[in-house]
Structure formats: structure tokens, C-alpha cells
All heavy atoms as a GROMACS GRO file, in nm:
protein
  595
    1HIS      N    1   0.085  -0.120   0.000
    1HIS     CA    2   0.000   0.000  -0.001
    1HIS      C    3   0.089   0.124   0.002
    1HIS      O    4   0.195   0.125   0.062
    1HIS     CB    5  -0.089   0.001   0.119
    1HIS     CG    6  -0.184  -0.115   0.126
    1HIS    ND1    7  -0.209  -0.198   0.022
    1HIS    CD2    8  -0.261  -0.160   0.227
    1HIS    CE1    9  -0.299  -0.288   0.058
    1HIS    NE2   10  -0.333  -0.266   0.182
    2GLU      N   11   0.041   0.230  -0.065
    2GLU     CA   12   0.117   0.351  -0.074
    2GLU      C   13   0.026   0.469  -0.094
    2GLU      O   14  -0.085   0.458  -0.143
    2GLU     CB   15   0.218   0.344  -0.187
    2GLU     CG   16   0.158   0.330  -0.325
    2GLU     CD   17   0.257   0.305  -0.434
    2GLU    OE1   18   0.378   0.285  -0.406
    2GLU    OE2   19   0.219   0.306  -0.551
    3TYR      N   20   0.074   0.586  -0.054
    3TYR     CA   21   0.016   0.714  -0.090
    3TYR      C   22   0.073   0.760  -0.221
    3TYR      O   23   0.193   0.746  -0.242
    3TYR     CB   24   0.045   0.821   0.017
    3TYR     CG   25  -0.015   0.799   0.150
    3TYR    CD1   26   0.064   0.763   0.257
    3TYR    CD2   27  -0.151   0.813   0.174
    3TYR    CE1   28   0.016   0.742   0.384
    3TYR    CE2   29  -0.206   0.794   0.300
    3TYR     CZ   30  -0.123   0.761   0.407
    3TYR     OH   31  -0.176   0.738   0.529
    4VAL      N   32  -0.008   0.815  -0.309
    4VAL     CA   33   0.042   0.877  -0.434
    4VAL      C   34  -0.011   1.016  -0.436
    4VAL      O   35  -0.129   1.046  -0.420
    4VAL     CB   36  -0.007   0.796  -0.556
    4VAL    CG1   37   0.041   0.867  -0.686
    4VAL    CG2   38   0.043   0.653  -0.553
    5VAL      N   39   0.083   1.113  -0.458
    5VAL     CA   40   0.052   1.254  -0.468
    5VAL      C   41   0.092   1.301  -0.608
    5VAL      O   42   0.203   1.269  -0.653
    5VAL     CB   43   0.128   1.335  -0.360
    5VAL    CG1   44   0.103   1.484  -0.376
    5VAL    CG2   45   0.094   1.287  -0.221
    6SER      N   46   0.000   1.375  -0.675
    6SER     CA   47   0.029   1.427  -0.806
    6SER      C   48   0.004   1.577  -0.808
    6SER      O   49  -0.093   1.624  -0.750
    6SER     CB   50  -0.061   1.362  -0.913
    6SER     OG   51  -0.029   1.225  -0.926
    7ILE      N   52   0.092   1.651  -0.871
    7ILE     CA   53   0.081   1.792  -0.890
    7ILE      C   54   0.071   1.816  -1.039
    7ILE      O   55   0.159   1.775  -1.114
    7ILE     CB   56   0.202   1.868  -0.831
    7ILE    CG1   57   0.209   1.848  -0.677
    7ILE    CG2   58   0.190   2.018  -0.859
    7ILE    CD1   59   0.288   1.730  -0.636
    8ILE      N   60  -0.035   1.880  -1.084
    8ILE     CA   61  -0.060   1.901  -1.226
    8ILE      C   62  -0.053   2.050  -1.254
    8ILE      O   63  -0.110   2.133  -1.182
    8ILE     CB   64  -0.200   1.846  -1.264
    8ILE    CG1   65  -0.207   1.700  -1.229
    8ILE    CG2   66  -0.230   1.873  -1.410
    8ILE    CD1   67  -0.345   1.642  -1.237
    9ASP      N   68   0.015   2.085  -1.364
    9ASP     CA   69   0.019   2.227  -1.403
    9ASP      C   70  -0.025   2.238  -1.552
    9ASP      O   71  -0.034   2.139  -1.620
    9ASP     CB   72   0.153   2.292  -1.381
    9ASP     CG   73   0.263   2.246  -1.473
    9ASP    OD1   74   0.238   2.218  -1.594
    9ASP    OD2   75   0.379   2.233  -1.428
   10SER      N   76  -0.055   2.359  -1.591
   10SER     CA   77  -0.093   2.384  -1.729
   10SER      C   78   0.011   2.474  -1.795
   10SER      O   79  -0.023   2.562  -1.876
   10SER     CB   80  -0.230   2.444  -1.735
   10SER     OG   81  -0.233   2.568  -1.661
   11GLY      N   82   0.135   2.448  -1.761
   11GLY     CA   83   0.249   2.533  -1.810
   11GLY      C   84   0.289   2.495  -1.952
   11GLY      O   85   0.211   2.444  -2.032
   12ILE      N   86   0.417   2.518  -1.979
   12ILE     CA   87   0.471   2.501  -2.115
   12ILE      C   88   0.499   2.356  -2.153
   12ILE      O   89   0.518   2.326  -2.272
   12ILE     CB   90   0.600   2.587  -2.133
   12ILE    CG1   91   0.708   2.540  -2.036
   12ILE    CG2   92   0.566   2.734  -2.116
   12ILE    CD1   93   0.843   2.606  -2.062
   13GLY      N   94   0.499   2.268  -2.059
   13GLY     CA   95   0.524   2.128  -2.086
   13GLY      C   96   0.671   2.102  -2.120
   13GLY      O   97   0.753   2.193  -2.127
   14MET      N   98   0.703   1.974  -2.137
   14MET     CA   99   0.841   1.931  -2.163
   14MET      C  100   0.844   1.816  -2.261
   14MET      O  101   0.749   1.737  -2.268
   14MET     CB  102   0.907   1.882  -2.034
   14MET     CG  103   0.931   1.985  -1.929
   14MET     SD  104   0.996   1.912  -1.781
   14MET     CE  105   0.849   1.839  -1.717
   15SER      N  106   0.956   1.805  -2.331
   15SER     CA  107   0.974   1.690  -2.422
   15SER      C  108   1.012   1.567  -2.338
   15SER      O  109   1.052   1.578  -2.224
   15SER     CB  110   1.087   1.720  -2.519
   15SER     OG  111   1.211   1.729  -2.452
   16GLN      N  112   0.996   1.449  -2.396
   16GLN     CA  113   1.034   1.326  -2.330
   16GLN      C  114   1.183   1.325  -2.294
   16GLN      O  115   1.223   1.278  -2.190
   16GLN     CB  116   1.000   1.204  -2.416
   16GLN     CG  117   1.026   1.070  -2.347
   16GLN     CD  118   0.945   1.052  -2.226
   16GLN    OE1  119   0.827   1.093  -2.216
   16GLN    NE2  120   1.000   0.989  -2.121
   17GLU      N  121   1.263   1.385  -2.380
   17GLU     CA  122   1.410   1.397  -2.354
   17GLU      C  123   1.435   1.472  -2.226
   17GLU      O  124   1.521   1.434  -2.146
   17GLU     CB  125   1.477   1.467  -2.471
   17GLU     CG  126   1.627   1.482  -2.455
   17GLU     CD  127   1.687   1.561  -2.574
   17GLU    OE1  128   1.636   1.550  -2.686
   17GLU    OE2  129   1.791   1.626  -2.548
   18LYS      N  130   1.365   1.581  -2.203
   18LYS     CA  131   1.384   1.659  -2.080
   18LYS      C  132   1.335   1.585  -1.957
   18LYS      O  133   1.397   1.588  -1.854
   18LYS     CB  134   1.316   1.798  -2.089
   18LYS     CG  135   1.393   1.895  -2.172
   18LYS     CD  136   1.337   2.032  -2.161
   18LYS     CE  137   1.421   2.129  -2.244
   18LYS     NZ  138   1.378   2.267  -2.233
   19ILE      N  139   1.219   1.517  -1.974
   19ILE     CA  140   1.167   1.441  -1.862
   19ILE      C  141   1.267   1.336  -1.814
   19ILE      O  142   1.287   1.316  -1.693
   19ILE     CB  143   1.033   1.376  -1.899
   19ILE    CG1  144   0.926   1.480  -1.914
   19ILE    CG2  145   0.994   1.272  -1.796
   19ILE    CD1  146   0.799   1.429  -1.968
   20GLU      N  147   1.336   1.268  -1.910
   20GLU     CA  148   1.433   1.167  -1.872
   20GLU      C  149   1.552   1.223  -1.796
   20GLU      O  150   1.619   1.150  -1.727
   20GLU     CB  151   1.479   1.094  -2.000
   20GLU     CG  152   1.368   1.012  -2.061
   20GLU     CD  153   1.401   0.955  -2.199
   20GLU    OE1  154   1.516   0.976  -2.245
   20GLU    OE2  155   1.313   0.895  -2.260
   21LYS      N  156   1.576   1.352  -1.801
   21LYS     CA  157   1.688   1.416  -1.735
   21LYS      C  158   1.648   1.490  -1.608
   21LYS      O  159   1.735   1.535  -1.535
   21LYS     CB  160   1.756   1.515  -1.830
   21LYS     CG  161   1.818   1.454  -1.950
   21LYS     CD  162   1.883   1.557  -2.038
   21LYS     CE  163   1.944   1.495  -2.166
   21LYS     NZ  164   1.997   1.600  -2.254
   22LEU      N  165   1.519   1.502  -1.581
   22LEU     CA  166   1.473   1.585  -1.471
   22LEU      C  167   1.533   1.554  -1.335
   22LEU      O  168   1.564   1.642  -1.261
   22LEU     CB  169   1.319   1.567  -1.456
   22LEU     CG  170   1.233   1.647  -1.546
   22LEU    CD1  171   1.086   1.618  -1.515
   22LEU    CD2  172   1.260   1.795  -1.531
   23PHE      N  173   1.548   1.428  -1.303
   23PHE     CA  174   1.590   1.387  -1.168
   23PHE      C  175   1.736   1.348  -1.162
   23PHE      O  176   1.778   1.282  -1.068
   23PHE     CB  177   1.502   1.270  -1.120
   23PHE     CG  178   1.355   1.304  -1.123
   23PHE    CD1  179   1.271   1.257  -1.225
   23PHE    CD2  180   1.298   1.386  -1.030
   23PHE    CE1  181   1.136   1.288  -1.228
   23PHE    CE2  182   1.164   1.419  -1.031
   23PHE     CZ  183   1.083   1.371  -1.130
   24ARG      N  184   1.815   1.393  -1.259
   24ARG     CA  185   1.960   1.361  -1.265
   24ARG      C  186   2.040   1.482  -1.228
   24ARG      O  187   2.022   1.590  -1.284
   24ARG     CB  188   1.996   1.312  -1.406
   24ARG     CG  189   1.934   1.179  -1.439
   24ARG     CD  190   1.966   1.129  -1.578
   24ARG     NE  191   2.095   1.170  -1.624
   24ARG     CZ  192   2.130   1.172  -1.752
   24ARG    NH1  193   2.041   1.137  -1.843
   24ARG    NH2  194   2.247   1.211  -1.791
   25LEU      N  195   2.135   1.460  -1.140
   25LEU     CA  196   2.223   1.568  -1.096
   25LEU      C  197   2.320   1.607  -1.206
   25LEU      O  198   2.362   1.722  -1.210
   25LEU     CB  199   2.301   1.521  -0.969
   25LEU     CG  200   2.375   1.627  -0.892
   25LEU    CD1  201   2.283   1.741  -0.849
   25LEU    CD2  202   2.441   1.566  -0.769
   26ASP      N  203   2.353   1.520  -1.296
   26ASP     CA  204   2.448   1.547  -1.400
   26ASP      C  205   2.389   1.611  -1.523
   26ASP      O  206   2.457   1.634  -1.624
   26ASP     CB  207   2.524   1.417  -1.443
   26ASP     CG  208   2.429   1.316  -1.509
   26ASP    OD1  209   2.308   1.322  -1.483
   26ASP    OD2  210   2.479   1.235  -1.587
   27ALA      N  211   2.262   1.647  -1.521
   27ALA     CA  212   2.194   1.707  -1.634
   27ALA      C  213   2.112   1.825  -1.590
   27ALA      O  214   2.016   1.810  -1.515
   27ALA     CB  215   2.105   1.603  -1.705
   28ASN      N  216   2.148   1.945  -1.631
   28ASN     CA  217   2.072   2.067  -1.599
   28ASN      C  218   1.962   2.086  -1.704
   28ASN      O  219   1.993   2.111  -1.817
   28ASN     CB  220   2.166   2.185  -1.593
   28ASN     CG  221   2.091   2.313  -1.548
   28ASN    OD1  222   1.973   2.313  -1.532
   28ASN    ND2  223   2.165   2.418  -1.532
   29VAL      N  224   1.838   2.077  -1.662
   29VAL     CA  225   1.725   2.092  -1.755
   29VAL      C  226   1.634   2.210  -1.717
   29VAL      O  227   1.520   2.214  -1.758
   29VAL     CB  228   1.642   1.962  -1.768
   29VAL    CG1  229   1.723   1.854  -1.830
   29VAL    CG2  230   1.588   1.920  -1.634
   30SER      N  231   1.685   2.300  -1.638
   30SER     CA  232   1.603   2.412  -1.602
   30SER      C  233   1.564   2.496  -1.725
   30SER      O  234   1.647   2.524  -1.811
   30SER     CB  235   1.682   2.503  -1.504
   30SER     OG  236   1.601   2.612  -1.463
   31THR      N  237   1.437   2.527  -1.731
   31THR     CA  238   1.385   2.611  -1.839
   31THR      C  239   1.307   2.726  -1.782
   31THR      O  240   1.265   2.723  -1.668
   31THR     CB  241   1.294   2.531  -1.935
   31THR    OG1  242   1.186   2.478  -1.859
   31THR    CG2  243   1.369   2.416  -2.001
   32LYS      N  244   1.282   2.828  -1.860
   32LYS     CA  245   1.202   2.940  -1.818
   32LYS      C  246   1.057   2.898  -1.810
   32LYS      O  247   1.009   2.821  -1.893
   32LYS     CB  248   1.220   3.058  -1.910
   32LYS     CG  249   1.364   3.112  -1.909
   32LYS     CD  250   1.365   3.256  -1.949
   32LYS     CE  251   1.506   3.307  -1.954
   32LYS     NZ  252   1.558   3.349  -1.826
   33GLY      N  253   0.987   2.951  -1.713
   33GLY     CA  254   0.847   2.920  -1.692
   33GLY      C  255   0.756   3.004  -1.780
   33GLY      O  256   0.797   3.079  -1.863
   34THR      N  257   0.625   2.997  -1.754
   34THR     CA  258   0.526   3.063  -1.832
   34THR      C  259   0.542   3.216  -1.827
   34THR      O  260   0.498   3.285  -1.915
   34THR     CB  261   0.382   3.022  -1.793
   34THR    OG1  262   0.368   3.046  -1.653
   34THR    CG2  263   0.358   2.878  -1.826
   35GLN      N  264   0.598   3.267  -1.719
   35GLN     CA  265   0.613   3.412  -1.706
   35GLN      C  266   0.763   3.453  -1.712
   35GLN      O  267   0.802   3.556  -1.663
   35GLN     CB  268   0.553   3.457  -1.574
   35GLN     CG  269   0.404   3.438  -1.568
   35GLN     CD  270   0.339   3.486  -1.440
   35GLN    OE1  271   0.409   3.536  -1.350
   35GLN    NE2  272   0.212   3.464  -1.430
   36GLY      N  273   0.843   3.366  -1.771
   36GLY     CA  274   0.985   3.397  -1.790
   36GLY      C  275   1.072   3.372  -1.666
   36GLY      O  276   1.188   3.405  -1.666
   37GLU      N  277   1.012   3.315  -1.564
   37GLU     CA  278   1.090   3.293  -1.438
   37GLU      C  279   1.193   3.184  -1.460
   37GLU      O  280   1.170   3.086  -1.536
   37GLU     CB  281   0.996   3.260  -1.320
   37GLU     CG  282   0.928   3.125  -1.329
   37GLU     CD  283   0.797   3.126  -1.406
   37GLU    OE1  284   0.768   3.217  -1.481
   37GLU    OE2  285   0.722   3.028  -1.388
   38ALA      N  286   1.307   3.198  -1.394
   38ALA     CA  287   1.420   3.104  -1.408
   38ALA      C  288   1.416   3.007  -1.289
   38ALA      O  289   1.368   3.040  -1.180
   38ALA     CB  290   1.551   3.177  -1.414
   39GLY      N  291   1.469   2.890  -1.310
   39GLY     CA  292   1.485   2.791  -1.201
   39GLY      C  293   1.627   2.744  -1.194
   39GLY      O  294   1.705   2.770  -1.282
   40THR      N  295   1.660   2.678  -1.085
   40THR     CA  296   1.794   2.625  -1.066
   40THR      C  297   1.814   2.484  -1.117
   40THR      O  298   1.923   2.438  -1.141
   40THR     CB  299   1.834   2.626  -0.917
   40THR    OG1  300   1.746   2.536  -0.847
   40THR    CG2  301   1.825   2.765  -0.860
   41GLY      N  302   1.699   2.410  -1.127
   41GLY     CA  303   1.705   2.271  -1.170
   41GLY      C  304   1.733   2.176  -1.052
   41GLY      O  305   1.745   2.056  -1.070
   42LEU      N  306   1.743   2.229  -0.928
   42LEU     CA  307   1.774   2.146  -0.813
   42LEU      C  308   1.650   2.102  -0.736
   42LEU      O  309   1.659   2.003  -0.664
   42LEU     CB  310   1.866   2.223  -0.718
   42LEU     CG  311   2.004   2.253  -0.770
   42LEU    CD1  312   2.083   2.338  -0.669
   42LEU    CD2  313   2.078   2.127  -0.802
   43GLY      N  314   1.539   2.167  -0.752
   43GLY     CA  315   1.422   2.134  -0.673
   43GLY      C  316   1.376   1.990  -0.687
   43GLY      O  317   1.351   1.921  -0.588
   44LEU      N  318   1.364   1.943  -0.811
   44LEU     CA  319   1.319   1.805  -0.832
   44LEU      C  320   1.424   1.703  -0.786
   44LEU      O  321   1.388   1.591  -0.743
   44LEU     CB  322   1.279   1.781  -0.978
   44LEU     CG  323   1.148   1.852  -1.017
   44LEU    CD1  324   1.127   1.839  -1.167
   44LEU    CD2  325   1.032   1.797  -0.942
   45ILE      N  326   1.549   1.738  -0.792
   45ILE     CA  327   1.656   1.650  -0.745
   45ILE      C  328   1.646   1.633  -0.595
   45ILE      O  329   1.658   1.522  -0.542
   45ILE     CB  330   1.793   1.701  -0.788
   45ILE    CG1  331   1.807   1.694  -0.943
   45ILE    CG2  332   1.907   1.624  -0.722
   45ILE    CD1  333   1.926   1.764  -0.998
   46LEU      N  334   1.617   1.741  -0.525
   46LEU     CA  335   1.597   1.734  -0.380
   46LEU      C  336   1.473   1.654  -0.345
   46LEU      O  337   1.475   1.576  -0.251
   46LEU     CB  338   1.590   1.875  -0.320
   46LEU     CG  339   1.718   1.957  -0.327
   46LEU    CD1  340   1.693   2.100  -0.282
   46LEU    CD2  341   1.826   1.891  -0.243
   47CYS      N  342   1.368   1.672  -0.423
   47CYS     CA  343   1.246   1.594  -0.402
   47CYS      C  344   1.271   1.446  -0.420
   47CYS      O  345   1.226   1.361  -0.340
   47CYS     CB  346   1.137   1.637  -0.498
   47CYS     SG  347   1.067   1.801  -0.464
   48LYS      N  348   1.346   1.412  -0.526
   48LYS     CA  349   1.382   1.272  -0.549
   48LYS      C  350   1.458   1.214  -0.432
   48LYS      O  351   1.430   1.101  -0.386
   48LYS     CB  352   1.463   1.260  -0.677
   48LYS     CG  353   1.506   1.116  -0.714
   48LYS     CD  354   1.586   1.119  -0.842
   48LYS     CE  355   1.615   0.981  -0.895
   48LYS     NZ  356   1.720   0.911  -0.828
   49GLU      N  357   1.555   1.287  -0.382
   49GLU     CA  358   1.631   1.239  -0.267
   49GLU      C  359   1.545   1.211  -0.145
   49GLU      O  360   1.554   1.109  -0.081
   49GLU     CB  361   1.743   1.342  -0.234
   49GLU     CG  362   1.831   1.306  -0.119
   49GLU     CD  363   1.932   1.198  -0.154
   49GLU    OE1  364   1.962   1.174  -0.273
   49GLU    OE2  365   1.985   1.136  -0.059
   50PHE      N  366   1.457   1.305  -0.117
   50PHE     CA  367   1.367   1.293  -0.002
   50PHE      C  368   1.274   1.173  -0.020
   50PHE      O  369   1.260   1.091   0.073
   50PHE     CB  370   1.282   1.423   0.012
   50PHE     CG  371   1.184   1.416   0.125
   50PHE    CD1  372   1.227   1.440   0.256
   50PHE    CD2  373   1.053   1.387   0.102
   50PHE    CE1  374   1.137   1.434   0.359
   50PHE    CE2  375   0.963   1.380   0.204
   50PHE     CZ  376   1.004   1.402   0.336
   51VAL      N  377   1.212   1.162  -0.135
   51VAL     CA  378   1.118   1.050  -0.161
   51VAL      C  379   1.188   0.915  -0.151
   51VAL      O  380   1.140   0.822  -0.090
   51VAL     CB  381   1.049   1.073  -0.295
   51VAL    CG1  382   0.976   0.944  -0.339
   51VAL    CG2  383   0.952   1.190  -0.291
   52GLU      N  384   1.304   0.905  -0.214
   52GLU     CA  385   1.378   0.775  -0.213
   52GLU      C  386   1.427   0.738  -0.074
   52GLU      O  387   1.431   0.622  -0.041
   52GLU     CB  388   1.490   0.780  -0.312
   52GLU     CG  389   1.440   0.775  -0.454
   52GLU     CD  390   1.548   0.776  -0.561
   52GLU    OE1  391   1.666   0.802  -0.527
   52GLU    OE2  392   1.516   0.752  -0.680
   53ARG      N  393   1.459   0.837   0.007
   53ARG     CA  394   1.501   0.807   0.146
   53ARG      C  395   1.384   0.754   0.229
   53ARG      O  396   1.403   0.698   0.333
   53ARG     CB  397   1.557   0.930   0.216
   53ARG     CG  398   1.699   0.962   0.168
   53ARG     CD  399   1.756   1.081   0.240
   53ARG     NE  400   1.888   1.107   0.186
   53ARG     CZ  401   1.997   1.106   0.260
   53ARG    NH1  402   1.990   1.075   0.387
   53ARG    NH2  403   2.113   1.132   0.206
   54HIS      N  404   1.262   0.774   0.179
   54HIS     CA  405   1.144   0.721   0.246
   54HIS      C  406   1.084   0.604   0.167
   54HIS      O  407   0.967   0.573   0.180
   54HIS     CB  408   1.043   0.832   0.265
   54HIS     CG  409   1.081   0.934   0.368
   54HIS    ND1  410   1.164   1.040   0.335
   54HIS    CD2  411   1.061   0.940   0.500
   54HIS    CE1  412   1.188   1.108   0.445
   54HIS    NE2  413   1.129   1.051   0.545
   55ASN      N  414   1.170   0.542   0.088
   55ASN     CA  415   1.133   0.423   0.010
   55ASN      C  416   1.016   0.439  -0.091
   55ASN      O  417   0.938   0.353  -0.113
   55ASN     CB  418   1.096   0.305   0.105
   55ASN     CG  419   1.216   0.267   0.190
   55ASN    OD1  420   1.325   0.248   0.143
   55ASN    ND2  421   1.193   0.255   0.322
   56GLY      N  422   1.017   0.560  -0.147
   56GLY     CA  423   0.914   0.592  -0.245
   56GLY      C  424   0.970   0.605  -0.385
   56GLY      O  425   1.088   0.580  -0.410
   57SER      N  426   0.886   0.651  -0.476
   57SER     CA  427   0.924   0.670  -0.614
   57SER      C  428   0.874   0.809  -0.661
   57SER      O  429   0.775   0.859  -0.610
   57SER     CB  430   0.864   0.564  -0.706
   57SER     OG  431   0.908   0.438  -0.671
   58ILE      N  432   0.940   0.865  -0.760
   58ILE     CA  433   0.897   0.991  -0.816
   58ILE      C  434   0.906   0.986  -0.969
   58ILE      O  435   0.997   0.921  -1.021
   58ILE     CB  436   0.982   1.110  -0.757
   58ILE    CG1  437   0.926   1.245  -0.796
   58ILE    CG2  438   1.128   1.093  -0.797
   58ILE    CD1  439   0.987   1.360  -0.715
   59TRP      N  440   0.813   1.050  -1.040
   59TRP     CA  441   0.812   1.048  -1.182
   59TRP      C  442   0.735   1.170  -1.238
   59TRP      O  443   0.670   1.239  -1.160
   59TRP     CB  444   0.751   0.916  -1.233
   59TRP     CG  445   0.606   0.897  -1.196
   59TRP    CD1  446   0.496   0.931  -1.266
   59TRP    CD2  447   0.559   0.839  -1.071
   59TRP    NE1  448   0.382   0.897  -1.201
   59TRP    CE2  449   0.418   0.840  -1.077
   59TRP    CE3  450   0.619   0.786  -0.959
   59TRP    CZ2  451   0.338   0.793  -0.975
   59TRP    CZ3  452   0.537   0.741  -0.857
   59TRP    CH2  453   0.403   0.743  -0.866
   60ALA      N  454   0.745   1.189  -1.368
   60ALA     CA  455   0.676   1.298  -1.432
   60ALA      C  456   0.625   1.258  -1.570
   60ALA      O  457   0.683   1.172  -1.635
   60ALA     CB  458   0.771   1.419  -1.445
   61HIS      N  459   0.514   1.319  -1.610
   61HIS     CA  460   0.458   1.302  -1.744
   61HIS      C  461   0.432   1.442  -1.798
   61HIS      O  462   0.391   1.531  -1.718
   61HIS     CB  463   0.330   1.222  -1.743
   61HIS     CG  464   0.341   1.084  -1.694
   61HIS    ND1  465   0.398   0.985  -1.773
   61HIS    CD2  466   0.311   1.026  -1.576
   61HIS    CE1  467   0.400   0.871  -1.701
   61HIS    NE2  468   0.346   0.894  -1.585
   62SER      N  469   0.453   1.464  -1.926
   62SER     CA  470   0.432   1.600  -1.981
   62SER      C  471   0.410   1.592  -2.130
   62SER      O  472   0.450   1.498  -2.197
   62SER     CB  473   0.556   1.685  -1.948
   62SER     OG  474   0.533   1.816  -1.991
   63LYS      N  475   0.344   1.699  -2.180
   63LYS     CA  476   0.328   1.718  -2.324
   63LYS      C  477   0.359   1.863  -2.352
   63LYS      O  478   0.308   1.951  -2.281
   63LYS     CB  479   0.186   1.683  -2.371
   63LYS     CG  480   0.158   1.536  -2.368
   63LYS     CD  481   0.024   1.504  -2.434
   63LYS     CE  482   0.001   1.356  -2.435
   63LYS     NZ  483  -0.122   1.321  -2.502
   64LEU      N  484   0.436   1.888  -2.452
   64LEU     CA  485   0.469   2.025  -2.491
   64LEU      C  486   0.342   2.106  -2.516
   64LEU      O  487   0.251   2.060  -2.583
   64LEU     CB  488   0.558   2.029  -2.616
   64LEU     CG  489   0.704   1.985  -2.593
   64LEU    CD1  490   0.776   1.970  -2.725
   64LEU    CD2  491   0.775   2.089  -2.504
   65GLY      N  492   0.336   2.223  -2.456
   65GLY     CA  493   0.223   2.311  -2.472
   65GLY      C  494   0.100   2.276  -2.396
   65GLY      O  495   0.000   2.343  -2.396
   66GLN      N  496   0.104   2.162  -2.317
   66GLN     CA  497  -0.015   2.119  -2.247
   66GLN      C  498   0.006   2.103  -2.097
   66GLN      O  499  -0.083   2.066  -2.024
   66GLN     CB  500  -0.062   1.984  -2.304
   66GLN     CG  501  -0.108   1.996  -2.448
   66GLN     CD  502  -0.161   1.864  -2.498
   66GLN    OE1  503  -0.187   1.771  -2.424
   66GLN    NE2  504  -0.172   1.852  -2.632
   67GLY      N  505   0.129   2.122  -2.049
   67GLY     CA  506   0.153   2.112  -1.907
   67GLY      C  507   0.216   1.982  -1.866
   67GLY      O  508   0.250   1.897  -1.948
   68SER      N  509   0.231   1.964  -1.734
   68SER     CA  510   0.300   1.850  -1.677
   68SER      C  511   0.229   1.797  -1.554
   68SER      O  512   0.157   1.869  -1.492
   68SER     CB  513   0.445   1.891  -1.638
   68SER     OG  514   0.512   1.948  -1.749
   69THR      N  515   0.256   1.673  -1.526
   69THR     CA  516   0.210   1.611  -1.403
   69THR      C  517   0.335   1.550  -1.335
   69THR      O  518   0.403   1.471  -1.395
   69THR     CB  519   0.106   1.497  -1.429
   69THR    OG1  520  -0.005   1.553  -1.499
   69THR    CG2  521   0.060   1.432  -1.300
   70PHE      N  522   0.355   1.590  -1.212
   70PHE     CA  523   0.463   1.542  -1.129
   70PHE      C  524   0.402   1.458  -1.018
   70PHE      O  525   0.310   1.506  -0.952
   70PHE     CB  526   0.547   1.653  -1.072
   70PHE     CG  527   0.612   1.737  -1.177
   70PHE    CD1  528   0.543   1.847  -1.231
   70PHE    CD2  529   0.737   1.710  -1.221
   70PHE    CE1  530   0.601   1.926  -1.328
   70PHE    CE2  531   0.798   1.788  -1.319
   70PHE     CZ  532   0.728   1.897  -1.372
   71SER      N  533   0.450   1.336  -0.998
   71SER     CA  534   0.390   1.244  -0.901
   71SER      C  535   0.497   1.178  -0.816
   71SER      O  536   0.611   1.161  -0.860
   71SER     CB  537   0.308   1.138  -0.968
   71SER     OG  538   0.208   1.190  -1.052
   72PHE      N  539   0.459   1.146  -0.693
   72PHE     CA  540   0.549   1.064  -0.611
   72PHE      C  541   0.463   0.974  -0.524
   72PHE      O  542   0.346   1.000  -0.499
   72PHE     CB  543   0.640   1.153  -0.526
   72PHE     CG  544   0.575   1.231  -0.414
   72PHE    CD1  545   0.560   1.175  -0.287
   72PHE    CD2  546   0.531   1.357  -0.438
   72PHE    CE1  547   0.501   1.248  -0.187
   72PHE    CE2  548   0.469   1.432  -0.338
   72PHE     CZ  549   0.456   1.377  -0.212
   73SER      N  550   0.525   0.862  -0.484
   73SER     CA  551   0.458   0.767  -0.395
   73SER      C  552   0.542   0.743  -0.274
   73SER      O  553   0.667   0.749  -0.279
   73SER     CB  554   0.432   0.633  -0.471
   73SER     OG  555   0.554   0.573  -0.502
   74ILE      N  556   0.473   0.722  -0.165
   74ILE     CA  557   0.541   0.690  -0.035
   74ILE      C  558   0.464   0.575   0.027
   74ILE      O  559   0.340   0.574   0.031
   74ILE     CB  560   0.532   0.812   0.063
   74ILE    CG1  561   0.604   0.932   0.005
   74ILE    CG2  562   0.586   0.776   0.200
   74ILE    CD1  563   0.750   0.924   0.005
   75PRO      N  564   0.537   0.468   0.072
   75PRO     CA  565   0.467   0.355   0.131
   75PRO      C  566   0.390   0.392   0.258
   75PRO      O  567   0.432   0.484   0.332
   75PRO     CB  568   0.585   0.260   0.169
   75PRO     CG  569   0.701   0.305   0.094
   75PRO     CD  570   0.682   0.451   0.068
   76ILE      N  571   0.275   0.328   0.274
   76ILE     CA  572   0.197   0.346   0.395
   76ILE      C  573   0.251   0.252   0.503
   76ILE      O  574   0.261   0.132   0.476
   76ILE     CB  575   0.048   0.315   0.369
   76ILE    CG1  576  -0.008   0.413   0.266
   76ILE    CG2  577  -0.032   0.320   0.499
   76ILE    CD1  578  -0.149   0.381   0.221
   77GLU      N  579   0.287   0.304   0.614
   77GLU     CA  580   0.334   0.220   0.725
   77GLU      C  581   0.214   0.154   0.794
   77GLU      O  582   0.123   0.221   0.838
   77GLU     CB  583   0.412   0.304   0.828
   77GLU     CG  584   0.535   0.367   0.774
   77GLU     CD  585   0.646   0.266   0.742
   77GLU    OE1  586   0.654   0.165   0.812
   77GLU    OE2  587   0.721   0.291   0.648
   78LEU      N  588   0.212   0.021   0.791
   78LEU     CA  589   0.100  -0.052   0.855
   78LEU      C  590   0.138  -0.106   0.992
   78LEU      O  591   0.247  -0.130   1.023
   78LEU     CB  592   0.055  -0.167   0.765
   78LEU     CG  593   0.004  -0.121   0.625
   78LEU    CD1  594  -0.026  -0.247   0.544
   78LEU    CD2  595  -0.121  -0.040   0.642
   0.00000   0.00000   0.00000
């Protein structure tokens, strides 16, 4: 059993190539947001570290021009 949390946005979306690099420390995939805001590319890497330390998983789905869905799961302690 696990909890699954998903965050959905209607932003600029990402290619599959960028999604595959999102959670890697050796690949900077930061892009400008819908209002031109810049990111560091470290937020999702920190999320991945936190989720994995709690025996969970993290992933993303996206389509260019249609937004993205970021999800993570954490086991339920019984």
C-alpha cells in the first residue's frame, strides 16, 4: 500500500528527452516558466532524494504546450 501525490500544471510542458533528465544531478534541464521565471534545476533532485530516502518513487509526465504532471509515492506504514 502507498500514498500517491500528483501535482498538475498547465504550463509550457516538456519533451520526453527533458523528462528523462529531470531527476539527474549530471543534467541541468532548468527552463524558463510561463512568465519567464528562471529555475535552478535542483528542486526536483531534492524531491527525489527525499522521496527515495522514504522508500518511495517519483516520476513525471508531460506534453509540450499542455503542461506536466509530477507524482510521487510513499509507502503506507502498517
